[in-house]
C-alpha positions as CSV (number, residue, x, y, z in Angstrom):
1,X,-8.9,22.0,-27.7
2,X,-7.7,25.7,-27.1
3,X,-4.1,25.0,-27.5
4,X,-3.4,28.6,-28.7
5,X,-4.5,30.3,-25.5
6,X,-1.8,32.0,-23.6
7,X,-2.9,30.8,-20.1
8,X,-2.9,27.2,-21.5
9,X,0.6,27.5,-22.9
10,X,2.0,28.9,-19.8
11,X,0.3,26.1,-17.9
12,X,1.7,23.4,-20.2
13,X,5.0,24.9,-19.8
14,X,5.0,24.9,-16.1
15,X,3.5,21.4,-16.0
16,X,6.5,20.3,-18.2
17,X,8.7,21.6,-15.5
18,X,6.8,19.6,-12.8
19,X,5.5,22.9,-11.4
20,X,2.0,21.7,-10.9
21,X,1.0,24.2,-8.1
22,X,2.2,27.1,-10.2
23,X,0.3,25.9,-13.2
24,X,-3.2,26.2,-11.2
25,X,-3.1,30.1,-11.6
26,X,-3.0,30.2,-15.3
27,X,-5.6,27.3,-15.7
28,X,-8.0,29.2,-13.4
29,X,-7.5,32.3,-15.4
30,X,-8.1,30.4,-18.6
31,X,-11.4,28.9,-16.7
32,X,-12.3,32.4,-15.7
33,X,-12.3,33.8,-19.1
34,X,-14.1,30.6,-20.5
35,X,-15.7,28.2,-18.0
36,X,-16.3,25.7,-20.8
37,X,-12.6,25.4,-21.8
38,X,-12.3,21.5,-21.7
39,X,-8.5,21.6,-22.0
40,X,-8.2,23.9,-19.0
41,X,-10.5,21.7,-17.1
42,X,-8.2,18.6,-17.7
43,X,-5.1,20.0,-17.0
44,X,-6.4,21.6,-13.9
45,X,-7.7,18.2,-12.9
46,X,-4.2,16.7,-13.4
47,X,-2.7,19.4,-11.1
48,X,-5.2,18.5,-8.4
49,X,-4.3,15.0,-9.0
50,X,-0.5,15.4,-8.3
51,X,-1.6,16.6,-4.9
52,X,-4.0,13.9,-4.1
53,X,-7.1,16.2,-4.0
54,X,-9.3,13.6,-5.7
55,X,-12.6,15.4,-5.5
56,X,-11.8,18.4,-7.4
57,X,-9.6,16.2,-9.9
58,X,-12.6,13.9,-10.5
59,X,-15.2,16.8,-10.9
60,X,-12.9,18.5,-13.4
61,X,-11.9,15.6,-15.5
62,X,-15.6,14.6,-15.7
63,X,-16.6,18.0,-16.7
64,X,-13.8,18.0,-19.6
65,X,-15.2,14.6,-20.9
66,X,-18.7,16.0,-20.8
67,X,-17.5,19.1,-22.8
68,X,-15.6,17.0,-25.4
69,X,-16.1,13.3,-24.9
70,X,-13.9,12.5,-28.1
71,X,-10.6,13.8,-26.7
72,X,-8.5,10.8,-25.5
73,X,-6.3,13.1,-23.0
74,X,-9.5,13.9,-21.0
75,X,-10.2,10.0,-20.5
76,X,-6.4,9.4,-19.7
77,X,-6.6,11.8,-16.8
78,X,-9.8,10.7,-15.5
79,X,-8.5,7.2,-15.7
80,X,-5.2,8.2,-13.6
81,X,-7.7,9.7,-11.0
82,X,-9.7,6.6,-10.6
83,X,-6.5,4.6,-10.5
84,X,-5.2,6.7,-7.6
85,X,-8.6,6.3,-5.8
86,X,-8.2,2.5,-6.1
87,X,-11.2,2.0,-8.4
88,X,-9.8,-0.2,-11.0
89,X,-12.9,-0.9,-12.9
90,X,-13.7,3.0,-13.6
91,X,-9.9,3.4,-14.4
92,X,-10.0,0.6,-16.9
93,X,-13.0,1.8,-18.6
94,X,-11.3,5.2,-19.3
95,X,-8.1,3.6,-20.2
96,X,-9.8,1.6,-22.8
97,X,-11.5,4.7,-24.1
98,X,-8.3,6.5,-24.4
99,X,-6.9,3.6,-26.3
100,X,-9.6,3.3,-28.5
101,X,-9.5,7.0,-29.4
102,X,-5.7,6.9,-29.7
103,X,-4.0,3.7,-29.7
104,X,-0.7,5.0,-30.8
105,X,-0.1,6.9,-27.5
106,X,2.4,5.1,-25.1
107,X,1.0,7.0,-22.2
108,X,-2.2,5.3,-22.5
109,X,-0.8,2.0,-22.7
110,X,1.1,2.9,-19.4
111,X,-2.1,3.7,-17.9
112,X,-3.5,0.3,-18.9
113,X,-0.4,-1.5,-17.5
114,X,-1.0,0.4,-14.4
115,X,-4.6,-0.4,-14.0
116,X,-3.8,-4.3,-14.5
117,X,-0.9,-4.0,-12.0
118,X,-3.4,-2.5,-9.3
119,X,-5.4,-5.8,-9.7
120,X,-2.5,-8.0,-9.6
121,X,-3.0,-9.1,-13.2
122,X,0.6,-9.0,-14.0
123,X,0.9,-11.1,-17.4
124,X,-1.7,-8.2,-19.0
125,X,0.3,-5.6,-17.1
126,X,3.4,-6.8,-18.7
127,X,1.7,-6.9,-22.2
128,X,0.5,-3.4,-22.1
129,X,3.8,-2.0,-21.0
130,X,5.4,-3.8,-23.8
131,X,3.0,-2.6,-26.3
132,X,3.8,0.9,-25.2
133,X,7.3,0.4,-25.5
134,X,6.9,-0.9,-29.1
135,X,5.5,2.5,-29.7
136,X,8.3,4.4,-27.8
137,X,11.2,2.5,-26.9
138,X,12.4,4.8,-24.2
139,X,8.9,5.6,-22.7
140,X,9.6,6.0,-18.9
141,X,6.1,5.1,-17.7
142,X,6.0,1.8,-19.6
143,X,9.7,1.1,-18.7
144,X,8.9,1.3,-15.1
145,X,5.6,-0.5,-15.2
146,X,7.4,-3.5,-17.1
147,X,9.9,-3.7,-14.3
148,X,7.0,-3.7,-11.8
149,X,5.1,-6.4,-13.7
150,X,8.2,-8.7,-14.1
151,X,8.6,-8.5,-10.3
152,X,4.9,-9.3,-9.8
153,X,5.6,-12.3,-12.2
154,X,8.4,-13.4,-10.1
155,X,10.9,-12.8,-12.7
156,X,13.3,-10.9,-10.5
157,X,16.4,-11.4,-12.8
158,X,14.7,-10.0,-15.7
159,X,13.4,-7.1,-13.5
160,X,16.8,-6.5,-12.5
161,X,18.3,-6.3,-15.8
162,X,15.5,-4.0,-16.9
163,X,16.3,-1.6,-14.1
164,X,19.8,-1.6,-14.9
165,X,18.8,-0.3,-18.5
166,X,16.5,2.2,-17.0
167,X,19.3,3.6,-14.8
168,X,21.7,3.6,-17.8
169,X,19.1,6.0,-19.6
170,X,17.9,7.8,-16.4
171,X,20.9,7.9,-14.1
172,X,19.3,10.8,-12.2
173,X,15.7,9.5,-12.1
174,X,14.2,9.2,-8.5
175,X,11.6,6.7,-9.8
176,X,14.3,4.5,-11.5
177,X,16.2,4.3,-8.3
178,X,13.3,3.6,-6.2
179,X,12.1,0.9,-8.6
180,X,15.6,-0.7,-8.3
181,X,15.3,-0.4,-4.7
182,X,12.0,-2.4,-4.6
183,X,13.5,-5.0,-7.0
184,X,16.6,-5.4,-4.8
185,X,14.1,-5.9,-1.6
186,X,12.2,-8.6,-3.5
187,X,15.5,-10.3,-4.2
188,X,16.5,-9.9,-0.5
189,X,19.5,-7.8,-1.5
190,X,19.1,-5.4,1.5
191,X,22.5,-3.4,1.0
192,X,21.7,-2.8,-2.8
193,X,18.1,-1.6,-1.8
194,X,19.4,0.8,0.7
195,X,21.8,2.3,-1.8
196,X,19.1,2.8,-4.3
197,X,16.6,4.3,-2.0
198,X,19.0,6.7,-0.6
199,X,19.8,7.9,-4.1
200,X,16.3,8.1,-4.7
201,X,15.8,10.4,-1.6
202,X,18.6,12.4,-2.6
203,X,17.0,13.2,-5.8
204,X,13.7,13.7,-4.5
205,X,13.5,13.9,-0.7
206,X,9.6,13.9,-0.6
207,X,9.2,10.6,-2.6
208,X,6.8,8.4,-0.2
209,X,7.8,5.3,-2.4
210,X,11.2,5.4,-1.6
211,X,10.7,6.6,2.2
212,X,8.6,3.5,2.5
213,X,11.3,1.3,0.9
214,X,14.2,2.6,2.8
215,X,12.3,2.1,6.1
216,X,11.5,-1.6,5.1
217,X,15.2,-2.1,4.0
218,X,16.3,-0.7,7.4
219,X,13.9,-3.1,9.3
220,X,14.9,-6.0,7.1
221,X,18.5,-5.9,8.4
222,X,16.9,-7.9,11.2
223,X,16.6,-11.8,10.0
224,X,13.3,-12.1,11.6
225,X,11.7,-9.0,9.8
226,X,13.4,-10.2,6.7
227,X,11.3,-13.4,6.9
228,X,8.1,-11.3,7.3
229,X,8.9,-8.8,4.6
230,X,9.7,-11.6,2.2
231,X,6.4,-13.3,2.8
232,X,4.4,-9.8,2.4
233,X,6.3,-8.8,-0.8
234,X,5.3,-12.4,-2.3
235,X,1.7,-11.9,-1.0
236,X,1.5,-8.6,-2.4
237,X,2.1,-9.8,-6.0
238,X,-0.5,-12.4,-5.8
239,X,-4.4,-11.6,-6.4
240,X,-6.9,-11.4,-3.6
241,X,-8.4,-14.8,-4.3
242,X,-4.9,-16.6,-4.0
243,X,-4.3,-14.5,-0.9
244,X,-7.3,-15.9,0.8
245,X,-6.7,-19.4,-0.4
246,X,-3.2,-19.2,1.4
247,X,-4.6,-17.9,4.6
248,X,-7.7,-20.1,4.6
249,X,-5.6,-23.3,3.5
250,X,-3.2,-22.5,6.3
251,X,-6.0,-22.4,8.9
252,X,-7.5,-25.6,7.8
253,X,-4.1,-27.3,7.7
254,X,-3.7,-26.2,11.4
255,X,-7.2,-27.6,12.3
256,X,-6.3,-30.9,10.7
257,X,-2.9,-31.2,12.5
258,X,-4.8,-30.5,15.9
259,X,-7.3,-33.0,15.1
260,X,-4.7,-35.6,14.2
261,X,-2.8,-35.1,17.5
262,X,-6.0,-35.4,19.5
263,X,-6.8,-38.7,17.7
264,X,-3.3,-39.9,17.9
265,X,-1.3,-38.7,20.8
266,X,1.7,-40.5,19.6
267,X,2.1,-38.1,16.8
268,X,2.2,-35.2,19.0
269,X,6.1,-34.8,19.2
270,X,6.1,-34.8,15.4
271,X,3.3,-32.6,14.8
272,X,3.5,-29.9,17.7
273,X,6.4,-28.3,16.0
274,X,4.1,-27.6,13.1
275,X,1.6,-26.1,15.3
276,X,4.0,-23.9,17.1
277,X,5.5,-22.8,13.6
278,X,1.9,-22.0,12.3
279,X,1.2,-19.8,15.5
280,X,4.5,-18.1,15.3
281,X,3.8,-17.3,11.5
282,X,0.5,-15.9,12.6
283,X,2.1,-13.7,15.4
284,X,4.8,-12.8,12.9
285,X,2.5,-11.5,10.2
286,X,0.3,-9.6,12.7
287,X,2.8,-8.1,14.9
288,X,6.2,-7.7,13.0
289,X,5.6,-4.3,11.4
290,X,4.2,-2.6,14.6
291,X,7.0,-4.3,16.6
292,X,9.8,-3.2,14.5
293,X,8.4,0.4,14.3
294,X,8.3,0.6,17.9
295,X,11.8,-0.3,17.9
296,X,12.6,2.3,15.4
297,X,10.7,4.8,17.5
298,X,13.0,4.5,20.5
299,X,16.1,4.5,18.0
300,X,17.8,7.8,18.0
301,X,17.8,7.8,14.1
302,X,15.0,5.3,13.2
303,X,12.4,7.5,14.7
304,X,13.1,10.1,11.8
305,X,12.4,7.3,9.3
306,X,8.8,7.0,10.6
307,X,6.2,9.2,9.1
308,X,3.4,10.5,11.6
309,X,1.0,8.0,11.1
310,X,3.5,5.1,11.9
311,X,4.7,7.1,14.7
312,X,1.2,7.1,16.3
313,X,0.5,3.5,15.5
314,X,3.9,2.4,17.2
315,X,3.0,4.6,20.3
316,X,-0.6,2.9,20.5
317,X,1.0,-0.4,20.1
318,X,3.6,0.3,22.7
319,X,1.0,1.7,25.2
320,X,-1.0,-1.7,24.9
321,X,2.1,-3.7,25.3
322,X,2.8,-1.7,28.4
323,X,-0.5,-2.2,30.0
324,X,-0.3,-5.9,29.0
325,X,3.1,-6.1,30.9
326,X,2.0,-4.5,33.9
327,X,-1.0,-6.8,34.2
328,X,1.4,-10.1,33.8
329,X,3.9,-8.3,36.4
330,X,1.0,-8.0,38.7
331,X,-0.1,-11.5,38.4
332,X,3.5,-12.8,38.7
333,X,4.2,-11.0,41.8
334,X,0.9,-11.3,43.7
335,X,-1.1,-14.0,41.9
336,X,-3.7,-11.5,41.2
337,X,-6.6,-12.9,39.0
338,X,-7.1,-9.3,37.9
339,X,-3.6,-9.0,36.8
340,X,-3.8,-12.1,34.7
341,X,-7.1,-10.7,33.1
342,X,-5.7,-7.3,32.5
343,X,-2.6,-8.9,30.9
344,X,-4.5,-11.3,28.6
345,X,-7.0,-8.7,27.4
346,X,-4.4,-6.1,26.6
347,X,-2.2,-8.6,24.9
348,X,-5.2,-9.5,22.7
349,X,-6.1,-5.9,22.1
350,X,-2.7,-5.7,20.5
351,X,-4.1,-7.2,17.2
352,X,-6.8,-4.5,16.6
353,X,-4.5,-1.8,17.5
354,X,-1.9,-3.3,15.0
355,X,-4.6,-3.4,12.6
356,X,-5.3,0.3,12.9
357,X,-1.8,1.0,11.8
358,X,-1.5,-1.6,9.0
359,X,-4.7,-0.2,7.3
360,X,-4.5,1.9,4.5
361,X,-5.0,5.7,5.2
362,X,-8.5,7.1,4.8
363,X,-11.8,5.0,5.1
364,X,-10.0,1.5,5.8
365,X,-8.0,3.0,8.9
366,X,-11.2,4.7,10.1
367,X,-13.1,1.6,10.0
368,X,-10.4,-0.4,11.8
369,X,-10.3,2.5,14.4
370,X,-13.9,2.1,15.0
371,X,-13.4,-1.8,15.2
372,X,-10.6,-1.1,17.8
373,X,-13.0,1.2,19.7
374,X,-15.7,-1.1,19.9
375,X,-13.5,-3.9,21.2
376,X,-12.1,-1.5,23.8
377,X,-15.6,-0.8,25.0
378,X,-16.1,-4.6,25.5
379,X,-13.2,-4.7,28.2
380,X,-15.3,-3.2,31.0
381,X,-18.2,-5.9,30.1
382,X,-15.5,-8.6,30.0
383,X,-14.3,-7.5,33.5
384,X,-17.8,-7.4,34.8
385,X,-18.5,-10.9,33.6
386,X,-21.4,-9.6,31.2
387,X,-19.5,-10.7,28.0
388,X,-17.6,-14.0,27.8
389,X,-13.8,-13.5,27.1
390,X,-13.7,-16.1,24.6
391,X,-15.9,-13.7,22.5
392,X,-13.6,-10.6,23.2
393,X,-10.6,-12.9,22.1
394,X,-12.4,-13.9,19.0
395,X,-13.4,-10.3,18.0
396,X,-9.5,-9.2,18.4
397,X,-8.5,-12.1,16.3
398,X,-11.2,-11.4,13.5
399,X,-10.0,-7.8,13.5
400,X,-6.9,-9.0,11.5
401,X,-9.0,-10.8,9.0
402,X,-11.3,-7.8,8.7
403,X,-8.0,-5.8,7.7
404,X,-7.8,-7.8,4.6
405,X,-11.4,-6.6,3.5
406,X,-11.2,-3.0,4.5
407,X,-8.0,-2.4,2.7
408,X,-9.8,-3.2,-0.6
409,X,-12.2,-0.1,-0.2
410,X,-11.4,2.6,-2.8
411,X,-9.7,5.8,-1.5
412,X,-12.1,8.4,-0.6
413,X,-12.1,12.0,-2.6
414,X,-9.8,14.3,-0.8
415,X,-10.7,17.9,-0.8
C-alpha cells in the first residue's frame, strides 16, 4: 500500500473527519499520478459508497482487489458495497475473506455481523458483534450491531441496557440515539423514542434512519397505527421463510374458518368475529402506512416529516380514495351501476397504489409501478365487460403479495 503518498495521507485525514466529498479530490490526484494505486481505488470506492453511488464504488473496489487481492481492507470495502446493495451472499464472501486475512480487526467482525443481520440471522449477528467487542470493547460499529441483534432476538431489555451503555460512552452520537429510538419503538415506548430521534436529528439533521424513526413514532401515537407498527417491527426481525409461514398460515386459517361456518351455520356467531378480525388485520397491514401518511400530508407540521417519495405516494393514494368516494357517492345518490363499479374498482386499486409506496426505492418500486400501471390499464376492459371484474380484484390483491417478493431484489447500482 502506498501509505506515504501525500494525496493518500491528505485523503485519509479528510475521511477521518467524515468529509468524504472533499477526500475525492486528493484520491483522484493520486490515481492521476498512478492509475494502479490500489489504496486510492479502495478509498475512493469508500467515498462513493457514502454517497450511495454503487456503480463506481463497486468498480473501484473490485479494481483494488484485482491489484492487491491480499489486502483485507479492500475486501472490507467491497463487502460493505455489496451489503448496501442488498447482495448478502457477495457481501458475506468478502467479509469472510477480510477476516481470513485479518481476524484481529473488529471492523471486519462488524461487517460480518451486519451481513448476518441483513438476512435476519440474529444469533450469528450477535456472535460476530461480540467477537469484535472481545477485540475492541468500545468498538462503535460492533456495539451498535449488538444492540440491533439483541432487538432481533426479542431481547428488548438487554438491548435497552446495551443502548444505555452506548449513550454513556457516546452521548453525542447520532447513531447511538437513533438506535436507542428504534429500541424504544420495539418496546412500544413512544415518548422515549421521540426524544432519542429528536436528539439524533439535532446531531445529524440528514440521518434517514432517524427521520424514518421519528415519523413512525409520530404515527404510533395513534393506537391503531401502533398495533400495525408493532406487528411490522416484529415481522421485520423474522426471516423470509417465517414471514411467509405467518402469511400463508393466516390465509389457510381464514379458509378453514369459512368452511367451518358453511358446514355448521350454528358456529357462525362464534367464528364470524374471527373472519372480521382477519379481514381487518389484512386491511390494516396493507393500508395503515399510506392512510397515516395521507393524514400527515394534510397536517400543517406532519407534511414536513414526509420525504418526497412518501408525499407522492400519499397523494396518489388519496387521489384513488377520492375517486372511489365519488363513485360510491354517485351510487348512493342515484343508484347508478356505474357509480358502484367505479367505487369498487377504485377501492381495489388502492392496494397496488399502496404497494408502490411500500416498495423499496429502485428496482422494486419500478416493478410495483409497472404492476399498478398494468392493473390501471385493465379498468377500461372491465368497464366494457371484456375482463371479468373478479380477475381485476384478484390482481389487485396479489399485488400486495408480489410486494413481498420484489422487496427482496438487490439494489441496482446508482451512478
